[in-house]
C-alpha positions, 0 to 999 in steps of 0.5 A: 310471345314476342314475334321473331321473324325468320330471315328470308331468302331475299334478306340473305341475298341482300347480305351477300350483295352487301358483303361483296360490295364491301370488298376492299377496292383495288389500290389507287395506282400511278404508272410512270416510266423511267429512263430517257424521257425523250425516248419515243419507244419508251413513251410509246410502250409505257402508254400502251401498258397504261392503256391496257391497265386502265382498260381493266375493270375496277382499276383505279389509275391516275390519268396522265392529264391528272398527273400533269395538272397536279404537278405542272398545271399549265395555263390555258392561254398564252401571254398575249391572250392574257394581256388582251384579257387584262386590257378588256378588264381595264376597259370594263373598269373605265366603262363602270362595269366593275363586276365584269372587270372583277370576273375577268381579272380573277379568271386571268390571275388563275392562269397567270400563276400557271405561266413559266416564272420570269419577268413577263409573268411578273409584269402580267401579275402586277398589272392584274393586281393593280387593276384589282386595286383600282376596281375594288376602290371604285366599288368602295371595298378599301380593304380588298383594294389595299390587299391587291396593292400589297401583293405588288409592294410586298415583293417590290417595295419600290414599285412606282405607279405611273402618274399618267394612269393613276389619279393622285388619290390612288397614288397617295393611298399607294404611298401610305401602304408603302410606308405602313409596310416598311414598319411591318415586322418581317419573316425570314424565308430561308431557301436552300436547294439540293442543286446549288445556285438555283434561281428563286422566283416568287409570283414569277419575280426573280429574287436571287439564287439559293442559298437565299434568305429573304425578309418578307411580310407574313403571308402566302407566296407562290414559289418556283426554283429553276436551274437551267432546264430543271424546274421545281414543282410549283408550290405555295409557301406560307411565310410565318413566325420568325423564320421559315426554312425550306429545302427544295430537292430540285434534283428529284423534282427536276427529274419528273416530267409530264410529257409525252408521258409521266416519266422519271429521268434516270440515265445513271443506272441508279435503281435505288434512287429511281425507286426512292423518287417513285415512292416520293412521287406516289406520296405527293400524288396520294396513290397507294402503289406506283408502277415503274415501267422501263426499257432494259438494255442488256449487253447482248440480246433483245431489249426488255420491257419491265414493270416494278410495283412499289408500295408507297406507304412501306416503300418496298418492292412488291413484284417485278416482271418483264418481257422481251421486246423489239421495235416501237410496239410491245407484243399485245399478248405479253403486255396483257400478261404483264398487266395481269401479273402486276395487278394480281401477283400471279403470272397467268401466261408464261410470257412474263418472267418474274424476279429470280429467287436471288433478287436478280431480274432476268434482264440483268446481263450478269444474271442472264450469263451466270445463273439459271432461271429458277423453277418458279419463274415464267418462261419467255416464249418471245425468244425461246431459242436465245442461245446465250441463255441456253448455254448459261442455263446448262452451265449454271448447275455445275457452277453452283455445285463447285462453288458450294464445294469450294465453300465447304473445303475452305470451311473444313480447312479453316476448322482443321487449322483452328484445331491444330492451334488448340492441340498446340495449346494443350501440348504446352501443358504436357511440355511444361510438365516434362520439363519439370520432370527433367529438372527433378532428375538432374536435367535428364529423362529417366526411363524408370520415371513413369510420369516422364514417359507418359508425358513424352508419349502424350507429346509425341501423339499431339505432335503427330495430330497437329502435323496432320491437322496443319497439312490437311487444313492447308490442303483443304484451303488450297483446294477450296480456292482452286474450286472457287476459281474454277466455278466463276461464271463464264463470260457470255458468248459473243453472239446471241440468236433470238427467234420469235414466232406467232400466228402471223409469222416468224422473226429472228435477230442476231446480236453481239460481237462479230 
């Protein structure tokens, strides 16, 4: 008989461990602030939230240095340092140490491409490529030498070599490449930007302003667009085919900064645009969720530190929470509770206030004044005696009842008026029949004519019904309008008092109009 081993306890335990290890990993997240990116309070509290999130076990969060490196790679050396390295590479070339010269040039070029665009960068780039061409020719690598020279000629076809620095044979080879390049078919690179008249730079060399069409040899080009202080993400463009069109959303890319903390500049209060930019940013960086943190400033009362979690694939808002804050530092307990909420969707502490059922956040000034917090929302203990919120909470329920009654009254009135119209149409048939009976009796209504009497009685009944419907419907509509006006949310009180207390002491704040 075949041997069938029974599963041992060790094997079962191993299966359980494998199942546990195979659980879905937490989503890869990005934390980015939104608002005035120069605000020290926003940057400080955003950094505190980011640190608290990264301190949690098994959390995958894109680090601030990774964010900066992928969107705005910065050079590790200055213009002066790179110029000195090119001079050292030139010395190595003249001394016959060609391998060392190649290493120094390759290292310098990787940093030159990270420099801000402009004439200084282009000069360094051209100098490095020409040195590469000389060095490759000394090594017998003619094709590599020509490729390095073409990196300069393709963007500046009229570039002239200094006869004091380049031998006649090198200048002749350079001129032949220029003639061959002139006969090479070109690709149209058509550039547009959402901010018009943006300066276009290829390899740091200024080429003109958008909209711009360039005829270039096919190949890869490092492109940057600049308009004032707004700079696009550096990108490599492949010019190929007959035409290569490209639209750069400079308004979006220019709103992103990496220092002092990853931030989306948003000063116009357009939340939808901010959410759209955040989702696009998450897609660019390859994360699954973006957490947008910000400081909200209601018209009265303390500020709120809020966090919104956005799903990158679907573009939808997953959850949102916040807490009241004062000063540069966020309360540690509230910050920890907010991190718990955005990562799990549960509120482990009543310090976090979540979205209300109607989609209004509690830091929305209109929501705080006109509606009460839903029963499922958390309660913020950082300011339990905020008078403006207490008053709004007490008046919210009657206001909602009157508003509902106004809708019912208007609806009933409209139905009554519609019924009056139906009755009028039905009465027209009886009226036509009565006129026929009058004509048959010589223009008179005869009491012995049973049909005429029945039609007359029916008309009288319909007339009374229609009058009642008209009067009742009109009264209901007027009543509904009055109830609607009475139920309008009242203005917030001019003065708000906030009180906070913890184990170390207590504090109070007064804000509003005096």
